[in-house]
SERO-4910 file (N, C-alpha, C, O; in steps of 0.05 Angstrom, whole numbers):
BEGIN
 pado doro    nc1    nc2    nc3   cac1   cac2   cac3    cc1    cc2    cc3    oc1    oc2    oc3
  Unk    A     11    -29      1      2     -1      0     16     24      5      6     43     -7
  Unk    A     37     29     20     58     44     14     66     51    -15     67     70    -31
  Unk    A     70     26    -12    102     32    -48     86     43    -64     93     66    -73
  Unk    A     50     25    -76     38     44    -95     35     78    -84     45     98    -94
  Unk    A     20     74    -61     11    108    -56     47    131    -71     50    149    -87
  Unk    A     68    111    -50    100    133    -55     92    138    -98     97    158   -113
  Unk    A     83    117   -103     97    109   -128     78    122   -146     81    121   -171
  Unk    A     54    138   -134     31    144   -154     39    178   -152     43    193   -171
  Unk    A     40    187   -113     48    218   -116     79    232   -126     87    255   -132
  Unk    A     87    210   -123    113    220   -133    123    224   -159    140    241   -164
  Unk    A    108    202   -186     99    218   -197     94    220   -207     99    212   -230
  Unk    A     66    246   -191     59    276   -203     69    292   -198     69    311   -213
  Unk    A     88    295   -164     98    316   -152    123    321   -171    125    342   -184
  Unk    A    138    306   -172    170    294   -185    171    331   -218    188    348   -221
  Unk    A    162    329   -223    155    350   -249    159    370   -236    175    387   -244
  Unk    A    144    374   -206    142    410   -197    165    405   -181    186    412   -194
  Unk    A    168    397   -161    190    388   -146    209    386   -157    227    403   -153
  Unk    A    211    371   -168    239    356   -181    248    329   -158    234    310   -153
  Unk    A    281    336   -145    276    301   -121    273    300    -91    279    281    -76
  Unk    A    262    325    -86    255    331    -67    228    318    -65    216    317    -43
  Unk    A    217    307    -91    188    295    -85    194    259    -80    178    245    -69
  Unk    A    218    251    -90    236    226    -69    239    228    -35    230    211    -19
  Unk    A    252    250    -30    256    257     -4    237    266     16    243    260     39
  Unk    A    209    282     12    192    283     28    173    262     33    165    249     53
  Unk    A    167    261      2    144    247    -10    147    219     16    142    228     39
  Unk    A    152    194     16    158    164     29    157    177     60    143    163     74
  Unk    A    169    200     75    166    213    101    133    217    104    120    211    125
  Unk    A    123    225     84     95    242     97     78    206     84     59    194     95
  Unk    A     83    203     75     62    176     62     70    147     98     55    132    110
  Unk    A     85    151    100     89    133    124     75    141    151     62    124    164
  Unk    A     79    170    159     66    175    180     33    183    172     17    189    190
  Unk    A     26    181    141     -4    182    156    -15    148    167    -33    141    183
  Unk    A      5    133    148     -6    103    141      7     96    176     -4     77    187
  Unk    A     18    104    184     23     86    207      8     74    217     19     61    235
  Unk    A    -16     69    215    -30     52    220    -25     16    224    -20     -2    240
  Unk    A    -34     25    186    -21     -6    176     -2    -11    178      4    -35    175
  Unk    A     19     10    182     42      2    194     46    -23    216     60    -43    215
  Unk    A     23    -12    241     39    -22    271     17    -33    268     14    -45    289
  Unk    A     -8    -37    251    -33    -64    249    -13    -92    243    -14   -115    251
  Unk    A      3    -79    228     21   -112    208     45   -122    233     53   -144    237
  Unk    A     49   -103    242     70   -114    254     65   -128    291     79   -144    304
  Unk    A     35   -110    298     25   -131    326     15   -148    322      6   -162    340
  Unk    A     12   -158    285     -8   -190    279     20   -216    286     20   -238    297
  Unk    A     41   -200    272     63   -210    275     62   -216    308     50   -231    324
  Unk    A     73   -204    309     88   -216    344     72   -220    370     81   -225    392
  Unk    A     31   -213    357     22   -232    373     19   -251    371     24   -260    349
  Unk    A      8   -274    398      0   -302    396    -30   -291    375    -36   -267    371
  Unk    A    -45   -315    364    -58   -315    340    -88   -321    356    -98   -328    377
  Unk    A    -92   -314    334   -133   -299    348   -152   -287    322   -147   -280    298
  Unk    A   -175   -289    340   -195   -291    311   -189   -265    313   -206   -254    300
  Unk    A   -178   -251    320   -180   -212    310   -171   -202    280   -151   -211    269
  Unk    A   -185   -188    273   -182   -181    237   -162   -161    232   -160   -143    249
  Unk    A   -149   -162    214   -124   -148    204   -141   -121    203   -128   -105    216
  Unk    A   -160   -111    195   -175    -80    195   -186    -78    230   -195    -61    245
  Unk    A   -181    -96    231   -190    -92    266   -174    -90    290   -180    -85    313
  Unk    A   -147    -98    276   -119    -85    289   -116    -51    286   -109    -33    300
  Unk    A   -128    -55    254   -115    -16    239   -128     -4    252   -119     19    258
  Unk    A   -169    -16    268   -181     16    278   -168     19    308   -159     40    318
  Unk    A   -168     -8    319   -155     -1    349   -117     11    363   -104     12    384
  Unk    A   -115     18    334    -87     40    336    -99     70    351   -111     90    344
  Unk    A    -85     58    376    -94     97    387    -59    108    385    -39     95    384
  Unk    A    -65    143    384    -43    158    368    -24    150    393    -33    138    413
  Unk    A      4    157    388     25    144    403     40    173    389     38    179    365
  Unk    A     55    188    408     81    201    393    114    195    397    135    207    394
  Unk    A    102    164    406    129    154    402    127    143    387    148    141    374
  Unk    A    109    130    379    115    116    340    105    147    323    109    145    299
  Unk    A     97    165    329    112    180    310    129    192    310    137    196    287
  Unk    A    139    200    324    174    203    321    190    164    315    181    158    337
  Unk    A    195    154    312    202    137    303    195    133    277    214    132    262
  Unk    A    163    128    261    170    128    240    183    149    221    198    145    201
  Unk    A    176    167    229    191    192    221    223    198    230    235    219    231
  Unk    A    230    174    234    263    182    241    270    161    211    283    166    190
  Unk    A    256    134    219    273    103    193    255    124    177    266    145    183
  Unk    A    232    131    160    228    145    144    243    164    126    246    159    102
  Unk    A    254    189    140    279    211    139    306    187    141    326    201    138
  Unk    A    312    163    144    335    162    136    325    140    107    332    138     84
  Unk    A    314    133    117    301    108     80    304    132     54    321    129     36
  Unk    A    285    157     54    286    166     41    319    187     31    326    187      7
  Unk    A    335    203     51    359    193     60    376    185     39    378    195     17
  Unk    A    390    159     51    400    136     38    388    143      2    397    158    -16
  Unk    A    364    125      5    343    116    -28    354    155    -45    369    157    -64
  Unk    A    346    171    -37    359    189    -61    382    197    -55    386    214    -73
  Unk    A    411    196    -36    438    198    -43    443    175    -62    455    180    -83
  Unk    A    430    141    -54    437    123    -68    426    137   -101    438    123   -118
  Unk    A    413    152   -113    406    147   -137    412    174   -154    408    182   -177
  Unk    A    430    187   -125    448    206   -147    472    204   -152    489    214   -167
  Unk    A    469    187   -134    499    173   -145    515    160   -164    537    162   -173
  Unk    A    486    141   -168    473    120   -198    482    132   -227    491    129   -249
  Unk    A    470    152   -205    463    182   -239    493    201   -251    501    205   -274
  Unk    A    500    208   -232    519    224   -234    544    204   -239    562    217   -250
  Unk    A    551    178   -236    568    163   -239    563    135   -260    579    127   -277
  Unk    A    544    126   -254    538    111   -282    512    112   -305    514    100   -326
  Unk    A    497    122   -299    474    131   -321    482    163   -340    480    166   -364
  Unk    A    488    177   -326    500    192   -346    516    189   -365    509    200   -386
  Unk    A    535    177   -365    560    164   -390    541    149   -405    547    145   -429
  Unk    A    510    138   -394    505    119   -423    477    147   -442    464    162   -428
  Unk    A    475    147   -468    462    165   -479    448    154   -510    458    141   -529
  Unk    A    425    163   -505    413    141   -525    410    160   -572    407    184   -578
  Unk    A    411    150   -580    414    173   -595    412    141   -625    420    118   -628
  Unk    A    396    159   -640    382    149   -668    359    126   -650    347    109   -664
  Unk    A    356    125   -631    359     92   -625    365     80   -611    352     65   -598
  Unk    A    390     84   -611    404     67   -601    430     70   -587    448     82   -599
  Unk    A    436     58   -553    448     71   -529    474     58   -532    484     35   -535
  Unk    A    483     91   -528    523     86   -528    540    101   -500    531    118   -485
  Unk    A    553     95   -500    568     98   -465    602    115   -482    621    108   -496
  Unk    A    592    137   -470    612    156   -465    618    171   -450    613    195   -448
  Unk    A    637    149   -432    654    146   -410    669    138   -406    685    134   -424
  Unk    A    676    130   -380    712    121   -391    702     86   -367    706     83   -343
  Unk    A    696     77   -376    689     45   -362    702     29   -343    695      8   -334
  Unk    A    730     47   -337    753     34   -311    733     48   -284    725     35   -264
  Unk    A    727     78   -289    710    106   -272    676     96   -275    663    106   -256
  Unk    A    658     78   -296    632     69   -296    633     53   -277    615     52   -261
  Unk    A    663     29   -275    650     -7   -265    668     14   -238    651     10   -220
  Unk    A    681     26   -228    684     29   -194    669     42   -180    667     40   -156
  Unk    A    650     62   -198    635     73   -190    612     49   -189    604     49   -166
  Unk    A    607     41   -195    581     22   -194    590      3   -169    573      3   -151
  Unk    A    609    -10   -164    615    -30   -142    618      2   -116    601      1    -99
  Unk    A    632     21   -114    631     44   -100    591     37    -83    580     27    -63
  Unk    A    587     50   -105    553     45   -107    547     30    -88    545     44    -67
  Unk    A    542      5    -84    543    -33    -96    549    -39    -55    537    -54    -39
  Unk    A    577    -17    -51    587    -23    -21    571      5     -4    567      6     20
  Unk    A    563     25    -24    552     44     10    524     36      3    509     52     13
  Unk    A    512     18    -10    478      9    -10    483    -15     12    464    -23     25
  Unk    A    509    -26     16    516    -41     43    512    -36     64    498    -46     82
  Unk    A    537     -7     61    533      1     91    514     20    101    515     27    125
  Unk    A    495     30     81    469     53     91    443     32     99    421     33    110
  Unk    A    461     15     87    430    -18     91    445    -22    128    431    -17    148
  Unk    A    467    -30    131    465    -33    166    461    -15    179    456    -17    203
  Unk    A    463     23    160    458     42    185    431     38    185    418     43    206
  Unk    A    421     31    166    390     36    170    376      4    194    352     -3    192
  Unk    A    388     -5    207    380    -24    227    369     -6    247    345     -5    254
  Unk    A    390     12    256    379     26    281    358     34    279    343     21    294
  Unk    A    346     54    265    313     69    262    301     33    258    284     32    275
  Unk    A    302     24    253    290      7    250    282    -19    265    264    -35    262
  Unk    A    303    -16    280    299    -29    316    288    -19    331    275    -29    349
  Unk    A    295     16    324    279     18    350    252     40    338    244     60    349
  Unk    A    241     29    314    217     24    306    196     15    314    175     24    324
  Unk    A    210    -17    305    195    -23    318    183    -43    346    163    -56    354
  Unk    A    215    -35    355    217    -44    398    187    -24    401    166    -32    410
  Unk    A    193     10    391    177     27    399    130     25    391    110     35    400
  Unk    A    138      7    372    111     -1    368    102    -37    374     79    -47    372
  Unk    A    124    -50    381    125    -78    400    107    -69    436     94    -82    452
  Unk    A    118    -43    436    110    -32    464     87    -16    468     87     -2    488
  Unk    A     64    -15    451     48      6    442     27    -21    436      6    -16    425
  Unk    A     33    -57    446      9    -78    444    -18    -68    435    -16    -52    416
  Unk    A    -42    -72    443    -53    -83    450    -70    -92    478    -77   -116    482
  Unk    A    -77    -71    497    -77    -88    513   -104   -123    524   -111   -139    542
  Unk    A   -108   -113    493   -132   -152    488   -110   -172    474   -116   -194    468
  Unk    A    -82   -161    470    -66   -187    456    -56   -193    466    -57   -183    488
  Unk    A    -38   -212    463    -18   -221    477     15   -225    463     18   -242    446
  Unk    A     27   -215    467     56   -216    458     66   -256    452     52   -274    462
  Unk    A     90   -261    435     96   -282    433    118   -285    435    131   -302    422
  Unk    A    133   -258    463    161   -265    473    146   -239    492    125   -226    489
  Unk    A    170   -241    513    173   -226    537    176   -206    541    199   -204    550
  Unk    A    157   -169    540    157   -143    543    187   -148    553    194   -168    564
  Unk    A    207   -120    544    227   -114    555    225    -86    575    223    -63    568
  Unk    A    225    -97    604    233    -69    610    250    -58    618    250    -54    642
  Unk    A    270    -51    604    290    -44    600    284    -16    573    297      3    562
  Unk    A    256    -27    571    254     -8    541    241     14    550    242     33    535
  Unk    A    223     18    581    211     29    586    235     57    606    229     63    629
  Unk    A    255     67    593    274     85    605    277     79    634    269     88    656
  Unk    A    298     51    621    310     42    648    288     40    675    299     51    694
  Unk    A    276     34    678    252     28    700    238     -3    709    217    -14    702
  Unk    A    252     -9    719    248    -30    733    230    -45    742    229    -54    764
  Unk    A    212    -48    723    172    -57    730    171    -85    734    147    -90    737
  Unk    A    189   -110    737    187   -134    753    179   -148    730    166   -135    713
  Unk    A    186   -187    725    182   -188    703    150   -189    696    131   -189    712
  Unk    A    148   -190    659    128   -188    648    142   -202    633    166   -205    628
  Unk    A     98   -218    620    104   -239    602    100   -231    582    105   -247    564
  Unk    A     93   -214    576     84   -207    549     53   -213    546     43   -221    525
  Unk    A     36   -207    579      7   -215    572     -4   -185    583     13   -170    594
  Unk    A    -24   -178    580    -36   -151    584    -39   -143    619    -33   -122    631
  Unk    A    -51   -173    629    -44   -164    669    -15   -154    681     -9   -136    697
  Unk    A      7   -179    661     25   -168    668     53   -135    652     77   -131    656
  Unk    A     28   -120    632     46   -106    624     48    -72    631     26    -61    636
  Unk    A     63    -61    631     68    -39    639     43    -18    628     38    -11    605
  Unk    A     28     -9    655      3     13    644     16     33    640     34     40    655
  Unk    A      3     55    608      6     72    599      1     93    621    -16     89    639
  Unk    A     21    122    620     21    132    632     55    141    644     73    153    632
  Unk    A     54    131    668     92    126    670    102    118    656    103    134    637
  Unk    A    115     96    652    130     92    636    130     95    603    127     76    588
  Unk    A    133    119    595    124    119    562    160    114    550    180    127    555
  Unk    A    154     91    532    194     81    523    188    111    492    170    121    479
  Unk    A    218    114    496    223    137    486    246    128    469    257    109    478
  Unk    A    257    139    443    286    136    418    309    122    431    316     99    429
  Unk    A    316    135    441    342    116    466    339     99    478    355     82    487
  Unk    A    308    103    481    314     80    505    297     52    494    294     31    507
  Unk    A    287     58    463    289     35    456    312     15    430    316     -7    419
  Unk    A    323     43    432    350     29    424    376      3    443    386    -19    441
  Unk    A    374     41    471    395     17    491    388      4    495    402    -16    491
  Unk    A    366      2    504    358    -30    503    347    -47    492    324    -55    499
  Unk    A    360    -57    475    373    -73    453    400    -81    447    418    -73    432
  Unk    A    397   -102    467    432   -120    486    454   -119    461    449   -119    437
  Unk    A    472   -119    472    491   -124    448    493   -151    432    503   -149    409
  Unk    A    481   -183    445    477   -200    426    465   -205    417    466   -221    398
  Unk    A    441   -187    429    413   -182    397    430   -169    364    428   -180    342
  Unk    A    443   -146    368    452   -130    368    476   -145    332    474   -145    308
  Unk    A    486   -152    344    514   -164    332    491   -200    318    496   -207    295
  Unk    A    475   -215    332    458   -226    311    444   -222    287    440   -233    265
  Unk    A    436   -199    298    418   -185    277    439   -174    252    434   -178    229
  Unk    A    463   -159    261    485   -157    249    493   -180    220    491   -177    196
  Unk    A    499   -200    235    509   -226    221    478   -235    199    483   -244    177
  Unk    A    450   -231    206    441   -237    201    429   -228    169    416   -238    152
  Unk    A    445   -196    175    436   -180    158    460   -190    125    456   -193    101
  Unk    A    482   -191    143    511   -200    125    509   -220    113    520   -221     91
  Unk    A    489   -252    125    488   -257    105    464   -262     87    468   -284     77
  Unk    A    441   -250     79    423   -254     72    434   -224     64    412   -214     67
  Unk    A    451   -201     56    459   -186     32    481   -201     19    483   -197     -5
  Unk    A    504   -224     32    512   -232      5    506   -258    -10    519   -270    -27
  Unk    A    472   -266      5    462   -294    -19    451   -270    -35    457   -278    -58
  Unk    A    441   -250    -38    425   -213    -40    462   -210    -70    468   -203    -93
  Unk    A    470   -216    -54    500   -209    -78    504   -231    -99    506   -229   -124
  Unk    A    506   -257    -80    509   -276   -101    483   -279   -130    489   -285   -153
  Unk    A    464   -274   -122    438   -276   -141    443   -259   -164    442   -267   -188
  Unk    A    452   -222   -151    452   -211   -163    480   -210   -196    477   -200   -218
  Unk    A    511   -231   -178    523   -240   -200    514   -263   -220    520   -268   -244
  Unk    A    503   -272   -208    481   -292   -226    469   -284   -246    470   -293   -269
  Unk    A    454   -262   -235    436   -243   -255    452   -240   -278    450   -259   -294
  Unk    A    465   -226   -282    481   -201   -291    505   -220   -305    515   -212   -326
  Unk    A    515   -247   -291    531   -267   -318    514   -278   -335    523   -293   -352
  Unk    A    494   -275   -334    471   -298   -347    457   -275   -368    450   -282   -390
  Unk    A    452   -244   -359    452   -221   -380    476   -222   -396    467   -223   -419
  Unk    A    510   -223   -399    520   -213   -402    525   -239   -425    531   -230   -447
  Unk    A    522   -271   -422    531   -282   -439    503   -283   -455    511   -278   -478
  Unk    A    472   -287   -457    452   -273   -469    461   -256   -492    456   -261   -515
  Unk    A    473   -239   -486    481   -214   -492    501   -219   -521    496   -215   -545
  Unk    A    520   -228   -510    539   -235   -531    530   -260   -552    539   -262   -575
  Unk    A    509   -281   -538    495   -296   -563    485   -290   -583    484   -301   -606
  Unk    A    470   -259   -567    447   -249   -591    462   -233   -604    448   -218   -617
  Unk    A    497   -226   -611    510   -215   -610    519   -234   -642    540   -229   -654
***
């Protein structure tokens, strides 16, 4: 839903505000559709129930912590995407031009290859850095799980500004009450312990390696097909 909305709105506004549309629209869309984002995560982290997804959307309550977390994540994501798009155009795309229906390469092959590899490496680094706002957002969203839902994992006391609230099982009865112990962006990140951070980074590296291998195989296949056609 969010991707569909972004595609339409950016396509309309890009002719008026240029690349600023790619930077601003995804942030605004994420904030507007925060209920749907929350509802999806709550369905994932809560125990099975008969509650429909639309019912989860309707029961979402406004939370400044959620707004801040979504804004942080969406801003970081937009900056990363726009930066990569700009570098891709400057270092790679503008070296190609279409003349009489034919694509011609007018740049330095070495510089273009190095630029492409640099952009690929930067994509990996930015993806690694985006783990921080993603973790903050997920933990804030879990903290506002509705009282009639029970989490599949225990809630983390450290998330609530470092206040020790006693053992929590994830059930409504053991969950901190709203008001006195509201999670913050800083407590959401600090309470994410180092072993969990390291495990998440390892998982990201493994997924990135698999994706890189798939990209290399696909690129090699396209290259072989192009040689066969020529």
